[in-house]
C-alpha positions as CSV (number, residue, x, y, z in Angstrom):
1,M,0.0,0.0,0.0
2,N,1.4,3.4,-1.0
3,T,1.3,5.8,1.9
4,S,2.7,8.9,0.1
5,T,0.5,11.9,-0.4
6,P,0.5,14.2,-3.4
7,K,2.3,16.8,-1.2
8,D,5.1,14.2,-0.5
9,E,5.5,13.6,-4.2
10,Q,5.8,17.4,-4.9
11,L,8.5,17.7,-2.2
12,S,10.3,14.7,-3.6
13,F,10.3,16.3,-7.0
14,L,11.6,19.6,-5.6
15,L,14.4,17.8,-3.7
16,D,15.5,16.0,-6.9
17,Q,16.0,19.3,-8.8
18,K,17.7,22.6,-8.3
19,R,17.9,25.9,-10.1
20,C,21.3,27.1,-11.2
21,P,21.7,30.9,-10.6
22,S,24.3,31.2,-13.4
23,C,22.3,29.7,-16.3
24,K,18.9,30.1,-14.7
25,K,18.0,26.4,-15.6
26,V,16.2,24.0,-13.3
27,L,18.3,20.8,-13.5
28,P,18.4,17.4,-11.8
29,I,20.4,17.5,-8.6
30,T,22.9,15.1,-10.2
31,E,24.0,18.0,-12.4
32,F,25.5,19.8,-9.4
33,H,28.8,18.8,-7.8
34,I,28.8,17.5,-4.2
35,A,29.6,20.1,-1.6
36,R,29.2,18.6,1.9
37,G,29.4,22.0,3.7
38,R,26.3,23.5,1.9
39,Y,22.8,23.2,3.2
40,D,21.6,21.0,0.3
41,G,24.9,19.1,-0.1
42,R,25.5,20.4,-3.6
43,R,27.4,23.3,-5.2
44,Y,25.5,26.5,-6.0
45,C,26.0,26.3,-9.8
46,C,25.6,23.4,-12.2
47,K,28.6,21.4,-13.5
48,S,28.5,23.1,-16.9
49,C,28.6,26.6,-15.4
50,A,31.2,25.5,-12.8
51,S,33.4,24.3,-15.7
52,S,33.0,27.6,-17.6
53,I,33.8,29.6,-14.4
54,K,36.9,27.6,-13.8
55,K,38.1,28.0,-17.4
56,N,37.5,31.8,-17.4
57,Y,39.4,32.1,-14.1
58,Y,42.3,30.1,-15.5
59,R,42.5,32.3,-18.6
60,K,42.5,35.4,-16.5
61,N,45.0,34.1,-13.9
62,Y,47.1,31.9,-16.2
63,L,50.5,32.9,-15.0
64,G,49.6,32.6,-11.3
65,S,48.0,29.2,-11.7
66,T,50.8,27.9,-13.9
67,F,53.5,29.3,-11.5
68,R,51.9,27.4,-8.6
69,N,51.9,24.2,-10.7
70,L,55.6,24.8,-11.6
71,K,56.5,25.2,-7.9
72,D,54.7,22.0,-7.0
73,R,56.5,20.1,-9.8
74,A,59.9,21.6,-8.8
75,R,59.3,20.8,-5.1
76,K,58.5,17.1,-6.0
77,K,61.7,16.9,-8.0
78,N,63.7,18.8,-5.4
79,I,64.6,21.5,-7.9
80,P,64.8,25.1,-6.7
81,V,62.6,27.7,-8.4
82,E,64.7,30.7,-9.2
83,V,62.0,32.9,-10.8
84,T,59.0,34.8,-9.3
85,V,55.6,35.2,-10.7
86,E,56.3,39.0,-10.8
87,Y,59.3,38.4,-13.0
88,L,57.2,36.1,-15.3
89,K,54.5,38.8,-15.6
90,S,57.2,41.4,-16.5
91,I,58.5,39.3,-19.4
92,Y,55.2,37.9,-20.5
93,P,54.2,39.6,-23.8
94,D,51.1,41.7,-23.7
95,D,50.4,41.0,-27.4
96,M,50.5,37.2,-26.8
97,I,53.1,36.8,-29.5
98,C,55.9,34.3,-28.5
99,P,59.2,36.2,-28.5
100,V,61.1,33.1,-29.6
101,L,58.8,31.6,-32.2
102,G,56.8,34.6,-33.3
103,I,53.5,32.7,-33.1
104,K,50.3,33.8,-31.3
105,M,50.1,32.1,-27.9
106,E,46.7,30.8,-26.8
107,V,45.9,30.1,-23.2
108,G,43.5,27.1,-23.1
109,D,43.0,23.5,-22.3
110,K,46.2,21.8,-21.3
111,N,45.7,18.8,-23.6
112,R,44.2,20.5,-26.7
113,N,46.2,23.7,-27.3
114,V,49.7,23.3,-28.8
115,N,50.3,27.1,-28.8
116,S,49.8,27.4,-25.0
117,P,52.7,29.1,-23.3
118,S,54.7,27.1,-20.8
119,I,56.7,28.4,-17.9
120,D,59.1,25.4,-18.2
121,E,59.9,26.5,-21.8
122,I,60.4,30.1,-20.7
123,I,62.9,29.0,-18.1
124,K,64.7,26.7,-20.5
125,V,64.9,29.5,-23.1
126,G,66.0,32.0,-20.4
127,K,68.8,29.6,-19.3
128,F,69.7,29.0,-22.9
129,Y,70.1,32.8,-23.5
130,K,71.9,33.2,-20.2
131,K,74.4,30.5,-21.3
132,L,74.7,32.0,-24.8
133,L,75.4,35.5,-23.3
134,E,78.0,34.0,-21.0
135,E,79.7,32.3,-23.9
136,I,79.7,35.5,-25.9
137,E,81.2,37.4,-23.0
138,D,83.8,34.8,-22.5
139,G,84.6,34.9,-26.2
140,S,85.0,38.7,-26.2
141,K,87.2,38.6,-23.2
142,A,89.5,36.0,-24.8
143,N,90.0,38.3,-27.9
C-alpha cells in the first residue's frame, strides 16, 4: 500500500531538482557537484557553469596558476625555483606573441592547445640565452 501523499510527491520532485543561478535552468540534482558543507549538499551552480567559471578564471590568472603548478612540480623533483611570478609577468608579452617563435600564444585547455605558453619552456629559453650570453662574453674577453 502506498502511503505517500501528493504533497510528498511534490516535495520529492523539488528535492531532486535545483535551479542554477548562473544559467537560470532547473536541473536534476545530479547535475551539481557535491559540496558537503552546503545546506543542500551540492554546489551552488551546475557542473556546466562551474566548468565555464573555472576555465575563465584560469584564462585570467594563467601565470599565477601555472606558476603554482611549476613550484609544485619543482618541489616534488627537489629543484629550486629561481624565478618569481612578478618576473614572469614582467617578461610575458602583452600582445600574446611568442618572443622566440613569433607565433600567437593561446591560453587554453592543457591537452588541446599546442600554442599554449609554458613556464618550463620560458625557463629553458632563459637559461639558454643566459648561457649564450656567458659564452659571448667569454669569447669577447679572450679576444
